[in-house]
N, C-alpha and C positions, 0 to 999 in steps of 0.2 A: 856203355858203362852205366850202371844204375845210379840214380840220383841219391845224394846224401839225404836220408830221411829227416835230419835235423836242420836242413837248410830251407829257409823260406825266402824266396826271391821277392823283391818289390814288384817286379813286372815279369810276366811271361808273355812273350810274343809268339803267336802261332803263325809260322810261315816266314820265309826269307825272301819274299818278292820285294818289289819297290816299297809297298806300304809297310811291310814288316821290317825290312832293313832300315827304313827311315825311322820308324817308331823305336827300334832298338838303339839306333845311333843317338837319337836325341834323348832318349831315356837315360842311357849310360852317361852321356855328356852332362846331364843334370844330376849325376851322382846316385842314380837309382841302381840297385843290384838287379841286373837284367839278364835274361837268357832267351834265346831264340830256339824254338822247337821246329825243326825242318824235317818234313817227312821223307824227302829224297836223299839219296846218297851224295849228290853233288848240287851245290847252289847254282841256280840259273838254268837247270835242266829239268824238264823240257821247257823250251821257249814257247810261249803261248801267243804272243802278240806281234804286231807289225813293226815294233821296235822304234817308233818315232817319239821324239820328245823335243819340245820347243825350247829355245833359249830362255824364254820367260821362266821356266822351271829353275834354271840356275840362279836367276835374279831373285826369285822368291825364296829359294833355299839359302841364298848367300853362300854358295859353294861352287867351286870350279870343277867340272868333270874332267878327269884325266884323259889324255889323248888316246890311251889304249882301249877305252870303252866306246869310242866314237868310230863308227864305220865310215861316215860321210857327213860333213856339214851340208845342209840344204837351205835353199833360199825361201821356201814356202810351199804352198799347195796350189796345184792346178786341178780345177774341176772340169771334167770332160763330159759333154752331153752326148746323147745318141747320134747326133749328126756330126760329131767330132769338133763342134765349137768348144772353145776353151775360155774359161775365166780364171784369173790368177789372183791369189791372195799371198802377197809377199810378206813373210814374217820369218825371221831366221830360226833355225833349229838344227836338230841332229837326227840322223839314223844311228841307232846304237847297235853295238854288239851286246845284245841284251843279257846273255849269260855272263859276259865280262862285267857289265854294269852292275848286275846284282851281286856278283862276287866282290867287287870293289866296295859296294855300299855296306855289305855285311862285314867286310874287312875294316871299314871305318868304324862300325859299331864295336868290333872287337878291340880296335885300337883305343876306343873310349872306355873299355872295361867290360863290355858285354860278353857273355858266353854263348856258344852255339852248340846244340846237340843235333847231330845229323842222323838220318835214318830213324827219325823219331816221330811216329804218327800218333796223334792224339786219339784215344779211344773212349775217353769218358771225362766229363766235367761235373764237379759237384762242389758246392760251397758250404764249408763247415766252420762256424764261429768266425765268420768274416775272412776265412782263408780258403783259397781255391785248392782243391785236391784234384790234380790232373792226372788221369790214367794215360799212360803211353806205352808204346811197344818197348821202351827202354826202362820202364818202371814208373814210379809215382813221383811227380814233381809238384811242389807247393809254391804258392805265390799269393801276394795280397791283391794283385790286379792282373787281369788278362786283357791283352790287346790282340784281337783276332784279325790277322791278315792272311787268312787261309784261302783267299781268292773266291772264285765261283763255287768252290766246294762248300763254303759257308759252314765251317765246323760248329760254331756256336749256334747259328740259326738252326742247324739240324739237331744238335744234341740238347739244346735248352728250349727249343720251340719259341725262339724270340720273335720270329717273323714268318709269314708265309713265304714260300719259295718265290724268288723273283723270276721274271721272264728272262730267257736267255736267247741269244742268237748264236750262230755258229760261225767261227772264223777258221778258214783253212788257207794255207799258202804254200807255195814252192819257193825255195831259193834256187834261182836260175843263173846261169853264167852268160856273159856276152849279151846283155840287154841294153839297147840304146837308151840313153838317159840325158836329162838336161839340168839336173841338180834340183828338181822339184819332186814333191810327193804327188803322184798322179792318181786322182780319185775319179773313177768312171761311174757316172749315173746311167747305167744301162740295165733297166729293169728286165729286159729279155733274158739276161744272163745272171741277174742278181736280184730276184724278186724280194722286195722289202729289205733291200740292202744296197751294197755298192761293191765295185771291184777296185783293185789298186795295183800300182807298180811303185814300189818303194826302193829307190836306188841305194846301192852300197858301193864301196870302193872296189876297184879292180873289175868293173863291169858286172859285178853281182847285183842281183835285185830280188826283193821279196815280191812275188806276184800272187795275189790272193783275192779273197772276197769274204763278205759276211752276208748271210741270208737266213731267213727263218725256215726255208725249205731244206731242212737238214739232210734228208736222204739224197737230195739231188746236188748237194754242194760241190762235190768233186766233179760231177758231170758238167756242171756249169763252168767250173774253173778250167777244165780241160778244153772246153769249147772256146773259152776266151783266149787261152794260150794259142790255140790253133788259129783263131781269127786274127790274132796279132802277129802271126807268122813266127811264133817262138817254139813251135812243137819240136823242132830239132835241137833246141838249146839243151845243154847239159843240166840235169836236175840234181842239185846237191843234196837236198833233203825236203821232206814234207813235214809241216808242223802246223799247230793251231789248237783250237779248243773252244769251250763255251765262254760267252761274254755276257755279263748282265746288261740288260737293255731297257729296263723299265724304270730306271732312276733309283734313288736311295730307298732302302727298306724303311718301314715305319718306325722301328725302334733300333737306333744305332748305339744305345747304351742301356745298361741295367746295373744292378748292384755289383760293383767290382769288375765290370767288363765294358769294353768299348770295341765297336766294330770299325775297321778301317779298310780303305781300298775297295777292291771288288767284293769283299765279304759284306760291305755295307751298301753295295750297289753303286759305288762311286765311279761310273764311267760316263763320259760325255755322250748322250744318247744318239746324236746324229751320226758321227763318224767313229763312235765306240772307243775313243781315246781314254785311257785310264791311268797312265803312268804318272802324270803330273798330279792328278787328284789323289792317287795313292801316296805319293811322296808327301804332299802337304797334309793330308788327313793323318798320316803317321806322325808328323811333327805336332799337329794339334792334339792328338791323343797323348803323346808324351808330355806335353805341357799340362794337359788336364790331369794326367796321372801324378805328376810331380806336385801339383797344388793339392790334389786329393790326399795323397799320402802324407804330405807335410802337415795337413790339418786333421789327419786321421778321419777323413770323411769320404769313404769309398762307397757311400750309399747312392742309390739311384737319383735322389733329389739333387745331391751335389754334382753328380756326374752329368746332369742335364746341361751344364755349361758347355760341354763338348758339342752338343747339337746346336746350341746358340752360336758357337764359333763357326761351324761349317756352314750353317744356313746363312750367316752374314757374309761369308766369303765366296761360296760356290754359286754357280749360275742358277737361273730359274729353270729347274728341270721340267716343270709342268709346261712351260712355254716351248722348250726345245722338243719335248715329246709330241706336243700338239702340232708343231711345225713339221717334225719328222713324219708323223702320220699323214699329214697333208701331202708332203712331198712324195711319199711312196704310193699315194693314190693317183698321181698324175700319169697319164699315158706318155709314151715316148714322144708323140707329137707335142703334147703340152710341155714336156721338159725341154724340147728344142726351142719352143717359143720363150720359155722362161730364161733359157741361156742367152737368147738374143736380147732380152730386156735388160740383162745385167751388164754393167760396165766391164770392160776388159780387165781392169784392175780394181780389186775390192778393198785394198788395204788403206786407202786414203780418200774415201768417199766424202765429199763435201755435202752440206745441207742442200745445195742446188742439185747435185747429182742424185740424191735420194728423192728430191722433189720431182725431177724429170722421170724417174722410174715410176713414181706414184701416179703421175699424170698419165703416163703411157698405159699403166694397168687399168686405171679407171676409165680412160677415154676409148682405148682400142682393144683392151683385153679383159673386159669386165667378167667374162666367164671364168677366167683364171682367178679373179678376185673372189668370186663366189665359191670356188673350189679350195680356197685357202692359201693363195700364193703369198699373201702378206705374212701369214704364220710361217711359211716355208722360208721366206727371206729372213725373218727374225731368228729362226733356228740356225741359219748360216752364220748370222752375226754372233750368236751365243756359242758358236763352235770354234771361235778364234782362240788363239793361245792365251790372250788376256782374260778369257772366260774359261780357261782350263780345258779347251777343246783338244789340245795335244801337248 
């Protein structure tokens, strides 16, 4: 249905993913006239990610996720090295039914007063007299502010030349049936089958699991995944579906704001660089953007200078991306032999390391594994630390 040419929304949100749904919900709750423009015919389809979200996200959002969006509560993460040595990070979280989660979140936005326009792809963005004129496949929509949650597609980046294109890695996964599981997210550091990335088994209820990988070697991604499935003895398991897509992997873009516009979630490059988690970052950046939009519209200050407070907010809250990327680059340079040694240097449980535990690891590195130190193992350890839920890792 065409938009009313006389209606000017306070906020247009592009995309109904976690960032967009969050931004719309909080904007509407703050009394802003809000609409989501979603290019697909159904919210939550297609699913792009591994569907993991920590309990920390609930705490930060001060909201309880309904049971119907949760496929399985999990106890934390297990990192599995090439020799099958495992280290565990215990921190509670969930595997979501991501399509159901995104529908619920957008429903919460509608309950708060937001509108949603489905099958509405943005085809043009222009600002005239401080009002955004947004060309779409359903007609022209007008708004005082735009919050871009369009994901890796980066609508505003592309149409307004706000930033250079961020680097992406490719995620691909199968949903398989009857997979053995222990209630943890299993992350495999096996460079032989996931160069510059990792593999995973993410458990769901009823024996289902998402089995996948991320890698920069895009043409070979499916070949690597099929080999992993074969080596795990799962090649005869029923494959329900295949899904995935591009994941921003180089950290936040240079400009996350401009006159009348804020970038949120993947569109801003907000993914945790080591294990590529982006849902919690999307949810919180959506809330930050809504708070910023409310302040800006209340004071009639949608100019770039005022909106810079958005960047101050996320930089104060989100982890040190430069440190994580430095550690990630170091980790992916290690050989399988090096990774095995690193795995045996680490304590079996990472969630409650004391200062003494950290000191023992440091002494072992410097006294017996100095070659790993020179290769950047300390940076790799720091990247692991910054990938915890408390640092928005998942």
